[in-house]
N, CA and C of each residue as an Amber inpcrd file, in Angstrom:
protein
   603
  64.6880000-105.0800000  -2.7390000  64.9010000-103.7360000  -2.2620000
  63.6800000-102.9370000  -2.5820000  63.2600000-102.1380000  -1.6230000
  62.0230000-101.3330000  -1.7720000  62.2790000-100.1670000  -2.6810000
  61.1280000 -99.7480000  -3.3910000  61.2470000 -98.6390000  -4.3310000
  61.2350000 -97.3430000  -3.5490000  62.1950000 -96.5350000  -3.8420000
  62.2760000 -95.2610000  -3.1200000  61.4980000 -94.1930000  -3.8520000
  60.9070000 -93.3360000  -3.0340000  60.2100000 -92.1830000  -3.6230000
  61.2620000 -91.1730000  -4.0010000  61.1610000 -90.6450000  -5.2140000
  62.2260000 -89.7440000  -5.6470000  62.2980000 -88.4770000  -4.8190000
  61.1930000 -87.8890000  -4.4650000  61.1880000 -86.6570000  -3.6320000
  59.7780000 -86.4120000  -3.1190000  59.6430000 -85.5180000  -2.2340000
  58.3460000 -85.2120000  -1.6290000  57.5770000 -84.2940000  -2.5790000
  56.4580000 -84.8190000  -3.0800000  55.6520000 -84.0120000  -4.0120000
  54.4100000 -83.5010000  -3.2700000  54.3210000 -82.1970000  -3.0320000
  53.1720000 -81.6740000  -2.2680000  51.8830000 -81.6950000  -3.0620000
  51.9250000 -81.8240000  -4.3660000  50.7070000 -81.7960000  -5.1910000
  50.1580000 -83.2000000  -5.4520000  50.8180000 -84.1800000  -4.8760000
  50.4120000 -85.5370000  -5.1590000  48.9990000 -85.8130000  -4.6740000
  48.6410000 -85.3120000  -3.5100000  47.3190000 -85.5510000  -2.9630000
  46.2580000 -84.8520000  -3.7980000  46.6120000 -83.7300000  -4.3240000
  45.6530000 -83.0070000  -5.1540000  45.3190000 -83.8180000  -6.3850000
  46.3070000 -84.3970000  -6.9440000  46.1170000 -85.1790000  -8.1400000
  45.1930000 -86.3240000  -7.8440000  45.3630000 -86.8950000  -6.7230000
  44.5450000 -88.0200000  -6.3500000  43.1000000 -87.5660000  -6.1590000
  42.8920000 -86.4070000  -5.5990000  41.5370000 -85.9100000  -5.3730000
  40.8840000 -85.5720000  -6.6900000  41.6200000 -85.0410000  -7.6300000
  41.0310000 -84.6670000  -8.9040000  40.6150000 -85.8740000  -9.7010000
  41.2600000 -87.0380000  -9.4350000  40.8760000 -88.2410000 -10.1390000
  39.5630000 -88.7920000  -9.6230000  39.2560000 -88.4760000  -8.3720000
  38.0120000 -88.9860000  -7.7770000  36.8310000 -88.2580000  -8.3970000
  35.6840000 -88.9460000  -8.5150000  34.5110000 -88.2630000  -9.1040000
  34.0490000 -87.1100000  -8.2140000  33.7220000 -85.9820000  -8.8590000
  33.3170000 -84.7820000  -8.1010000  31.8890000 -84.9340000  -7.6480000
  31.6460000 -84.4690000  -6.4430000  30.2790000 -84.4770000  -5.9100000
  29.5040000 -83.3360000  -6.5450000  28.2660000 -83.6110000  -6.8450000
  27.4800000 -82.4980000  -7.4260000  27.3200000 -81.3750000  -6.4110000
  27.3730000 -80.1480000  -6.9400000  27.2530000 -78.9690000  -6.0390000
  25.8100000 -78.8140000  -5.5960000  25.6510000 -78.5030000  -4.3400000
  24.3180000 -78.2840000  -3.8020000  23.8340000 -76.9080000  -4.2340000
  22.6320000 -76.8560000  -4.7210000  22.1290000 -75.5110000  -5.1140000
  21.9690000 -74.6210000  -3.8960000  22.4000000 -73.3900000  -4.0750000
  22.3010000 -72.4160000  -2.9760000  20.9850000 -71.6600000  -3.1410000
  20.2350000 -71.6410000  -2.0950000  18.9410000 -70.9390000  -2.1550000
  19.1990000 -69.4320000  -2.2600000  18.4640000 -68.8030000  -3.2070000
  18.6250000 -67.3480000  -3.3800000  18.0230000 -66.6210000  -2.1860000
  18.6970000 -65.5660000  -1.8050000  18.2000000 -64.7730000  -0.6730000
  16.8970000 -64.0860000  -1.0760000  15.9390000 -64.0300000  -0.1850000
  14.6680000 -63.3710000  -0.5410000  14.9100000 -61.8800000  -0.8030000
  14.1920000 -61.3290000  -1.7530000  14.4040000 -59.8970000  -2.0360000
  14.0060000 -59.0610000  -0.8230000  14.7270000 -57.9530000  -0.6210000
  14.3790000 -57.1290000   0.5560000  12.9780000 -56.5540000   0.3850000
  12.2810000 -56.4420000   1.5110000  10.9220000 -55.8830000   1.4700000
  10.9940000 -54.4030000   1.1250000  10.1790000 -54.0270000   0.1480000
  10.1600000 -52.6120000  -0.2530000   9.5190000 -51.7900000   0.8500000
  10.2010000 -50.7260000   1.2190000   9.6570000 -49.8560000   2.2540000
   8.5890000 -48.9690000   1.6310000   7.4860000 -48.8670000   2.3230000
   6.4120000 -48.0190000   1.8260000   6.8300000 -46.5720000   2.0330000
   6.8510000 -45.8100000   0.9220000   7.2620000 -44.4050000   1.0340000
   6.1330000 -43.5770000   1.6140000   6.5020000 -42.7420000   2.5830000
   5.5250000 -41.8890000   3.2430000   5.2660000 -40.6640000   2.3790000
   4.0120000 -40.3140000   2.2180000   3.6690000 -39.1220000   1.4570000
   4.0620000 -37.8870000   2.2780000   4.7470000 -36.9420000   1.6410000
   5.2240000 -35.7450000   2.3290000   4.5590000 -34.5310000   1.6870000
   4.0170000 -33.6630000   2.5200000   3.3820000 -32.4590000   1.9800000
   4.4540000 -31.4700000   1.5330000   4.0260000 -30.5040000   0.7350000
   4.9790000 -29.4890000   0.2470000   5.5980000 -28.7190000   1.4020000
   4.7880000 -28.4500000   2.4250000   5.3000000 -27.6880000   3.5710000
   6.3810000 -28.4730000   4.3010000   6.1070000 -29.8120000   4.5200000
   7.1140000 -30.6540000   5.1730000   8.3660000 -30.7620000   4.3110000
   8.1520000 -30.8810000   2.9930000   9.2880000 -30.9720000   2.0830000
  10.1450000 -29.7140000   2.1550000   9.4750000 -28.5570000   2.2330000
  10.2140000 -27.2980000   2.3500000  11.0060000 -27.2470000   3.6480000
  10.3690000 -27.7300000   4.7400000  11.0610000 -27.7290000   6.0370000
  12.2720000 -28.6480000   5.9960000  12.0850000 -29.8460000   5.3750000
  13.2080000 -30.7780000   5.2710000  14.3460000 -30.1810000   4.4560000
  13.9890000 -29.5210000   3.3530000  15.0080000 -28.9060000   2.5100000
  15.7700000 -27.8340000   3.2880000  15.0200000 -26.9730000   3.9950000
  15.6750000 -25.8980000   4.7410000  16.5370000 -26.4530000   5.8670000
  16.0650000 -27.5340000   6.5200000  16.8780000 -28.1060000   7.5970000
  18.1550000 -28.7350000   7.0380000  18.0450000 -29.3480000   5.8230000
  19.2320000 -29.9340000   5.2020000  20.2110000 -28.8570000   4.7440000
  19.6710000 -27.7380000   4.2630000  20.5260000 -26.6680000   3.7530000
  21.0450000 -25.7690000   4.8660000  20.4230000 -25.8450000   6.0070000
  20.8250000 -24.9630000   7.1000000  19.8790000 -23.7810000   7.1650000
  19.5150000 -23.4210000   8.3630000  18.5580000 -22.3200000   8.5430000
  19.2100000 -21.0010000   8.1630000  18.3710000 -20.0880000   7.7120000
  18.8760000 -18.7540000   7.3990000  17.7830000 -17.7440000   7.6930000
  18.1810000 -16.5390000   7.9790000  17.2330000 -15.4500000   8.1950000
  17.1900000 -14.6040000   6.9400000  15.9800000 -14.1660000   6.5380000
  15.9270000 -13.3070000   5.3540000  16.6910000 -12.0110000   5.5870000
  17.3020000 -11.5180000   4.5310000  18.0870000 -10.2980000   4.6330000
  17.1400000  -9.1150000   4.7740000  17.3630000  -8.3100000   5.7900000
  16.5390000  -7.1240000   5.9890000  17.3450000  -5.8970000   5.6100000
  16.7170000  -4.9550000   4.8770000  17.4760000  -3.7680000   4.5080000
  17.7930000  -2.9290000   5.7390000  18.9880000  -2.4080000   5.7310000
  19.4010000  -1.5520000   6.8380000  18.8600000  -0.1580000   6.5840000
  18.1170000   0.3600000   7.5350000  17.5360000   1.6810000   7.3650000
  17.9860000   2.5790000   8.4900000  18.5910000   3.6610000   8.1040000
  19.0160000   4.6160000   9.1080000  17.8150000   5.4250000   9.5440000
  17.8040000   5.9030000  10.7850000  16.6950000   6.7470000  11.2120000
  16.6300000   8.0070000  10.3480000  15.4150000   8.4120000  10.0250000
  15.2390000   9.5840000   9.1580000  15.7820000  10.8350000   9.8300000
  16.4720000  11.6270000   9.0340000  16.9280000  12.8990000   9.5700000
  15.7390000  13.8100000   9.7710000  15.9000000  14.8220000  10.5770000
  14.7850000  15.6950000  10.9350000  14.1640000  16.3560000   9.7160000
  15.0080000  16.8170000   8.7780000  14.4620000  17.4910000   7.5980000
  13.7020000  16.5140000   6.7020000  14.1350000  15.2330000   6.6430000
  13.4090000  14.2400000   5.8550000  12.0590000  13.9390000   6.4850000
  12.0220000  13.8580000   7.8290000  10.7630000  13.5910000   8.5100000
   9.7650000  14.7150000   8.2620000  10.2550000  15.9200000   8.2270000
   9.3580000  17.0530000   7.9750000   8.8120000  16.9960000   6.5480000
   9.6550000  16.5580000   5.6030000   9.2090000  16.4630000   4.2120000
   8.1210000  15.4020000   4.0830000   8.2630000  14.2870000   4.8160000
   7.2630000  13.2290000   4.7410000   5.9190000  13.6930000   5.2690000
   5.9080000  14.6350000   6.2010000   4.6600000  15.1260000   6.7590000
   4.0880000  16.2830000   5.9560000   4.7870000  16.6890000   4.9100000
   4.2910000  17.7890000   4.0850000   3.0190000  17.3610000   3.3710000
   2.1680000  18.3180000   3.0040000   0.9300000  17.9590000   2.3130000
   1.2030000  17.2330000   1.0080000   0.2690000  16.3850000   0.6340000
   0.4000000  15.6620000  -0.6310000   0.2840000  16.6330000  -1.7890000
   0.7360000  16.2110000  -2.9670000   0.6660000  17.1150000  -4.1110000
  -0.7780000  17.3150000  -4.5430000  -0.9870000  18.2690000  -5.4650000
  -2.3350000  18.6420000  -5.8800000  -3.1220000  17.4670000  -6.4300000
  -2.4480000  16.5560000  -7.1410000  -3.1400000  15.4060000  -7.7080000
  -3.7410000  14.5230000  -6.6290000  -2.9610000  14.2710000  -5.5540000
  -3.4660000  13.4640000  -4.4450000  -4.5970000  14.1900000  -3.7320000
  -4.4300000  15.4800000  -3.5150000  -5.4540000  16.2600000  -2.8280000
  -6.7430000  16.2620000  -3.6330000  -6.6210000  16.4210000  -4.9490000
  -7.8120000  16.4140000  -5.8060000  -8.5410000  15.0800000  -5.7010000
  -7.7920000  13.9810000  -5.6930000  -8.4200000  12.6600000  -5.5650000
  -9.1390000  12.5310000  -4.2280000  -8.5000000  13.0060000  -3.1710000
  -9.1210000  12.9410000  -1.8430000 -10.3740000  13.8160000  -1.7700000
 -10.3250000  14.9700000  -2.4330000 -11.5080000  15.8410000  -2.4500000
 -12.6600000  15.1950000  -3.2060000 -12.3610000  14.5280000  -4.3180000
 -13.4180000  13.8480000  -5.0750000 -14.0520000  12.7480000  -4.2380000
 -13.2180000  12.0240000  -3.5040000 -13.7250000  10.9700000  -2.6310000
 -14.5800000  11.5650000  -1.5110000 -14.0770000  12.6510000  -0.9090000
 -14.8190000  13.3090000   0.1710000 -16.1540000  13.8280000  -0.3330000
 -16.1500000  14.3430000  -1.5490000 -17.3790000  14.8830000  -2.1290000
 -18.4360000  13.7880000  -2.2760000 -18.0120000  12.5890000  -2.6200000
 -18.9540000  11.4740000  -2.7130000 -19.5040000  11.0970000  -1.3430000
 -18.6210000  11.1300000  -0.3450000 -19.0190000  10.7220000   1.0030000
 -20.0010000  11.7060000   1.6200000 -19.7320000  13.0120000   1.4550000
 -20.5610000  14.0230000   2.1170000 -21.7100000  14.5010000   1.2440000
 -21.8290000  13.9730000   0.0380000 -22.8400000  14.2960000  -0.9760000
 -23.6670000  15.5500000  -0.6940000 -24.8410000  15.4480000  -0.0750000
 -25.7190000  16.6150000   0.0740000 -25.7250000  17.2020000   1.4690000
 -24.6930000  16.9150000   2.2620000 -24.6650000  17.4020000   3.6470000
 -24.5680000  18.9220000   3.7000000 -25.2470000  19.5090000   4.6800000
 -25.2030000  20.9620000   4.8640000 -23.8640000  21.3670000   5.4790000
 -23.4890000  22.6160000   5.2220000 -22.2240000  23.1190000   5.7590000
 -22.3890000  23.5260000   7.2240000 -21.4300000  23.1010000   8.0270000
 -21.3500000  23.5250000   9.4220000 -20.4080000  24.7200000   9.4490000
 -20.8620000  25.8490000  10.0040000 -20.0430000  27.0630000  10.0160000
 -19.5090000  27.2890000  11.4260000 -18.1930000  27.4300000  11.5220000
 -17.5420000  27.7860000  12.7840000 -16.7830000  29.0710000  12.5360000
 -17.0900000  30.1050000  13.3090000 -16.3920000  31.3740000  13.0650000
 -16.1190000  32.1280000  14.3510000 -15.0360000  32.8900000  14.2830000
 -14.6660000  33.8430000  15.3210000 -14.5180000  35.1830000  14.6150000
 -14.0710000  36.1910000  15.3630000 -13.8990000  37.5110000  14.7460000
 -12.8040000  37.5010000  13.6890000 -11.8190000  36.5830000  13.8220000
 -10.6830000  36.6010000  12.8960000 -10.5940000  35.3960000  11.9630000
 -11.4390000  34.3950000  12.1530000 -11.3360000  33.1980000  11.3100000
 -12.7110000  32.5700000  11.1090000 -12.8350000  31.8570000   9.9980000
 -14.0710000  31.1430000   9.7050000 -13.7420000  29.8400000   8.9760000
 -14.5290000  28.8110000   9.2710000 -14.4240000  27.5340000   8.5730000
 -15.8370000  27.0090000   8.3620000 -16.1360000  26.5870000   7.1510000
 -17.4330000  25.9800000   6.8370000 -17.1680000  24.6760000   6.0910000
 -17.7890000  23.5950000   6.5480000 -17.5160000  22.2790000   5.9680000
 -18.7040000  21.3510000   6.2430000 -18.9050000  20.3600000   5.4000000
 -19.9310000  19.3530000   5.6880000 -19.3780000  18.3400000   6.6870000
 -20.2340000  17.7940000   7.5160000 -19.7800000  16.7910000   8.4790000
 -19.1960000  15.6090000   7.7210000 -18.0420000  15.1430000   8.1750000
 -17.3720000  14.0210000   7.5240000 -16.2110000  14.4330000   6.6420000
 -16.0740000  15.7250000   6.3630000 -14.9550000  16.1820000   5.5210000
 -13.6930000  16.2870000   6.3690000 -12.5840000  15.8030000   5.8340000
 -11.2880000  15.9150000   6.5080000 -10.8140000  17.3670000   6.3810000
 -10.7520000  18.0750000   7.5080000 -10.3980000  19.5010000   7.4820000
  -8.9650000  19.7460000   7.0240000  -8.1370000  18.7150000   7.0140000
  -6.7580000  18.9000000   6.5370000  -6.7100000  19.1550000   5.0410000
  -7.8210000  18.8920000   4.3420000  -7.8600000  19.1480000   2.9020000
  -8.0440000  20.6290000   2.5820000  -8.4950000  21.4070000   3.5630000
  -8.7070000  22.8420000   3.3300000  -7.3690000  23.5460000   3.1530000
  -7.3140000  24.4280000   2.1760000  -6.1110000  25.2330000   1.9630000
  -4.9780000  24.5160000   1.2530000  -5.2070000  23.3130000   0.7640000
  -4.1160000  22.5720000   0.1130000  -4.0610000  22.7950000  -1.3890000
  -5.1270000  23.3350000  -1.9720000  -5.0990000  23.6480000  -3.4020000
  -5.1250000  25.1680000  -3.5430000  -4.1300000  25.7370000  -4.1830000
  -4.1120000  27.2020000  -4.3320000  -5.2720000  27.6710000  -5.1980000
  -5.8150000  28.8590000  -4.9120000  -6.9510000  29.3450000  -5.7110000
  -6.5580000  29.6010000  -7.1630000  -7.4450000  29.1810000  -8.0750000
  -7.1980000  29.3840000  -9.5040000  -7.5440000  30.8060000  -9.9210000
  -8.6040000  31.3640000  -9.3280000  -9.0290000  32.7370000  -9.6460000
  -9.4360000  33.4450000  -8.3510000  -9.3990000  34.7820000  -8.4080000
  -9.7120000  35.5830000  -7.2240000 -10.7200000  36.6630000  -7.5720000
 -11.5230000  37.0130000  -6.5770000 -12.5100000  38.0850000  -6.7250000
 -12.3950000  39.0090000  -5.5270000 -12.3060000  40.3080000  -5.7860000
 -12.2630000  41.3020000  -4.7080000 -13.5960000  42.0430000  -4.6870000
 -14.3730000  41.8120000  -3.6380000 -15.6940000  42.4460000  -3.5130000
 -15.6300000  43.8240000  -2.8740000 -14.4860000  44.1860000  -2.3260000
 -14.3950000  45.4510000  -1.5790000 -14.6210000  46.6790000  -2.4660000
 -14.2900000  46.5510000  -3.7400000 -14.4220000  47.7010000  -4.6410000
 -15.8580000  47.9020000  -5.1190000 -16.7200000  46.9210000  -4.8320000
 -18.0990000  46.9970000  -5.3200000 -19.0430000  47.5360000  -4.2470000
 -20.1160000  48.1540000  -4.7200000 -21.1540000  48.6110000  -3.7950000
 -21.8380000  47.3810000  -3.2020000 -22.3250000  47.4660000  -1.9510000
 -22.9330000  46.2960000  -1.3020000 -24.0560000  45.6530000  -2.1110000
 -24.8620000  46.4590000  -2.8220000 -25.9650000  45.8790000  -3.5840000
 -25.4780000  45.1340000  -4.8400000 -24.2560000  45.4050000  -5.2800000
 -23.7010000  44.7140000  -6.4560000 -22.7440000  43.5890000  -6.0580000
 -22.3410000  43.5480000  -4.7990000 -21.3360000  42.5820000  -4.3570000
 -21.8650000  41.1450000  -4.4000000 -23.0740000  40.9260000  -3.8640000
 -23.5900000  39.5550000  -3.8190000 -23.9070000  38.9850000  -5.1990000
 -24.5340000  39.7490000  -6.1260000 -24.7090000  39.2180000  -7.4760000
 -23.3660000  38.9050000  -8.1560000 -22.3620000  39.7360000  -7.8900000
 -21.0380000  39.4830000  -8.4710000 -20.4430000  38.1910000  -7.8910000
 -20.6460000  37.9690000  -6.5830000 -20.1590000  36.7500000  -5.9390000
 -20.8480000  35.5130000  -6.5440000 -22.1470000  35.5840000  -6.7460000
 -22.8850000  34.4620000  -7.3270000 -22.3780000  34.1310000  -8.7370000
 -22.2260000  35.1820000  -9.5750000 -21.7310000  34.9550000 -10.9410000
 -20.3250000  34.3430000 -10.9160000 -19.4970000  34.8710000 -10.0270000
 -18.1110000  34.4100000  -9.9170000 -18.0630000  32.9170000  -9.5690000
 -18.8370000  32.4940000  -8.5710000 -18.8330000  31.0970000  -8.1320000
 -19.3880000  30.1880000  -9.2360000 -20.5000000  30.5900000  -9.8480000
 -21.1130000  29.7720000 -10.9050000 -20.1550000  29.6220000 -12.0850000
 -19.5590000  30.7330000 -12.5300000 -18.6270000  30.6830000 -13.6660000
 -17.4120000  29.7960000 -13.3630000 -16.8650000  29.9210000 -12.1390000
 -15.6890000  29.1270000 -11.7700000 -16.0220000  27.6430000 -11.7630000
 -17.2140000  27.3000000 -11.2700000 -17.5950000  25.8870000 -11.2430000
 -17.8000000  25.3470000 -12.6590000 -18.3980000  26.1600000 -13.5290000
 -18.6090000  25.7390000 -14.9250000 -17.2630000  25.4870000 -15.6040000
 -16.2620000  26.3000000 -15.3000000 -14.9230000  26.1200000 -15.8920000
 -14.1730000  24.9400000 -15.2780000 -14.7180000  24.3520000 -14.2080000
 -14.0660000  23.2010000 -13.5760000 -13.0280000  23.5730000 -12.5450000
 -13.0550000  24.8190000 -12.0390000 -12.1000000  25.2190000 -11.0010000
 -12.4630000  24.5180000  -9.6900000 -11.4480000  24.1480000  -8.9380000
 -11.6810000  23.5070000  -7.6450000 -11.5810000  24.5100000  -6.4990000
 -10.6860000  25.4800000  -6.6280000 -10.4540000  26.4120000  -5.5290000
 -10.4400000  27.8550000  -6.0370000 -11.1740000  28.7310000  -5.3480000
 -11.1900000  30.1620000  -5.6700000 -11.0200000  30.9460000  -4.3840000
 -10.6750000  32.2260000  -4.5430000 -10.4950000  33.1000000  -3.3660000
 -11.3770000  34.3340000  -3.5200000 -12.0510000  34.6670000  -2.4260000
 -12.9270000  35.8410000  -2.4140000 -12.4660000  36.7670000  -1.3040000
 -12.1220000  38.0170000  -1.6830000 -11.7650000  39.0260000  -0.6840000
 -13.0300000  39.8240000  -0.3870000 -13.4640000  39.7160000   0.8680000
 -14.7350000  40.3400000   1.2420000 -14.5390000  41.6580000   1.9800000
 -13.4690000  41.7560000   2.7330000 -13.3450000  42.8800000   3.6530000
 -14.2930000  42.6380000   4.8230000 -14.0530000  43.3010000   5.9350000
 -14.8700000  43.0880000   7.1350000 -16.3510000  43.3970000   6.9220000
 -16.7290000  44.4770000   6.2060000 -18.1490000  44.8000000   6.0910000
 -18.9700000  43.7420000   5.3390000 -18.3830000  43.0900000   4.3440000
 -19.1440000  42.1340000   3.5350000 -18.9500000  40.6750000   3.9620000
 -18.1370000  40.4670000   4.9580000 -17.7930000  39.0830000   5.3440000
 -19.0320000  38.2750000   5.7230000 -19.8660000  38.8100000   6.6120000
 -21.0420000  38.0710000   7.0830000 -22.0080000  37.7660000   5.9360000
 -22.2040000  38.7360000   5.0520000 -23.1220000  38.5190000   3.9280000
 -22.5690000  37.4830000   2.9440000 -21.2650000  37.5200000   2.7120000
 -20.6410000  36.5420000   1.8110000 -20.7470000  35.1270000   2.3920000
 -20.4950000  34.9900000   3.7080000 -20.6050000  33.6810000   4.3590000
 -22.0370000  33.1650000   4.2470000 -22.9910000  34.0510000   4.4750000
 -24.3980000  33.6650000   4.3780000 -24.7430000  33.2080000   2.9510000
 -24.2570000  33.9350000   1.9460000 -24.5460000  33.5910000   0.5500000
 -23.9130000  32.2560000   0.1570000 -22.7230000  31.9610000   0.6840000
 -22.0250000  30.7220000   0.3370000 -22.6240000  29.4840000   1.0170000
 -23.3380000  29.6920000   2.1170000 -23.8690000  28.5470000   2.8720000
 -25.3710000  28.3430000   2.6960000 -26.0480000  29.2710000   1.9830000
 -27.4930000  29.1440000   1.7770000 -27.8330000  29.3490000   0.3110000
 -29.0030000  28.9340000  -0.0710000 -29.4710000  29.1880000  -1.4280000
 -28.7300000  28.3850000  -2.4740000 -28.7080000  28.9310000  -3.7090000
 -28.1400000  28.1640000  -4.8200000 -26.6310000  27.9870000  -4.7320000
 -25.9070000  28.9030000  -4.0640000 -24.4490000  28.7430000  -3.9580000
 -24.0640000  27.6090000  -3.0100000 -24.9150000  27.3180000  -2.0380000
 -24.5980000  26.2540000  -1.0690000 -24.4250000  24.9080000  -1.7690000
 -25.1220000  24.6780000  -2.8900000 -25.0010000  23.4060000  -3.6200000
 -23.7290000  23.3540000  -4.4650000 -23.0840000  24.4860000  -4.6310000
 -21.8680000  24.5390000  -5.4450000 -20.6010000  24.5730000  -4.5860000
 -20.7610000  24.8980000  -3.3090000 -19.6090000  25.0560000  -2.4090000
 -19.4200000  23.7790000  -1.5980000 -18.2000000  23.2270000  -1.6420000
 -17.8760000  22.0480000  -0.8340000 -17.4790000  22.4570000   0.5770000
 -16.6430000  23.4880000   0.6820000 -16.1760000  23.9740000   1.9880000
 -15.4400000  25.2820000   1.7640000 -15.2280000  26.0280000   2.8460000
 -14.3650000  27.2060000   2.7510000 -13.7830000  27.5350000   4.1090000
 -12.7160000  28.2980000   4.0750000 -12.0630000  28.7490000   5.3070000
 -11.4090000  30.0820000   5.0040000 -11.1360000  30.8440000   6.0450000
 -10.4890000  32.1280000   5.7900000 -10.3350000  32.9800000   7.0330000
 -10.0290000  34.2240000   6.7520000  -9.7710000  35.2090000   7.8030000
 -10.9130000  36.2250000   7.8070000 -10.6890000  37.3450000   8.4850000
 -11.7150000  38.3850000   8.5390000 -11.9430000  39.0180000   7.1740000
 -10.9660000  38.9890000   6.2810000 -11.0790000  39.6680000   4.9890000
 -11.1690000  38.7330000   3.7810000 -10.6290000  37.5150000   3.8860000
 -10.4860000  36.6600000   2.7060000 -11.0330000  35.2630000   2.9680000
 -11.6950000  34.6940000   1.9680000 -12.2150000  33.3250000   2.0600000
 -11.6350000  32.4770000   0.9300000 -11.0760000  31.3300000   1.2760000
 -10.6280000  30.3490000   0.2820000 -11.7370000  29.3120000   0.1510000
 -12.3040000  29.2100000  -1.0420000 -13.5090000  28.4060000  -1.2540000
 -13.1850000  27.1950000  -2.1290000 -13.5780000  26.0040000  -1.6380000
 -13.4750000  24.7770000  -2.4290000 -14.8340000  24.5330000  -3.0770000
 -14.8370000  24.3640000  -4.3920000 -16.0860000  24.1700000  -5.1230000
 -16.3270000  22.6870000  -5.3840000 -17.6010000  22.3230000  -5.4610000
 -17.9620000  20.9690000  -5.8410000 -17.7330000  20.7900000  -7.3350000
 -17.5540000  19.5660000  -7.7590000 -17.3980000  19.2860000  -9.1960000
 -18.7100000  18.8010000  -9.7620000
């Protein structure tokens, strides 16, 4: 009688394979290392552009400015303060150095200035001292005017006022634009009776 197999063993074949000598494993060739990519040199400007493109474009914030009201616009056009005017006069004095005064006059107004002087500077500094020549006799008026101008310049005054009255106006203008006073006077302007004089420093 033939020997019966007790039951179907699914692991029987495995056992048989494990008894057989194992074949040596074939060595697996290592994959070649990936080629290093050469990094491209990037300038700072390109780097900034790349950063901004990555972050998203933006516009710089601009301050909102309302249109100036009429009274503010008028204030902006007002004359500069005395300190600014003094600085501009010092600069003008350097520019026009020894230039002669050009006199422009009508019956009611007069202006004398060296070529190159900004006429907007006239009348911006109030006079520090005043002289009234009307009370003096004509022969004493011009010497008094000379002393007045020389003394004011020595004290460092920039602006003085001389009241001439109509009779002495022409003589005062002549004295301020010729002779020794012409080197002390930067410019002047005025009316038929009064002259506002800017002195050189």
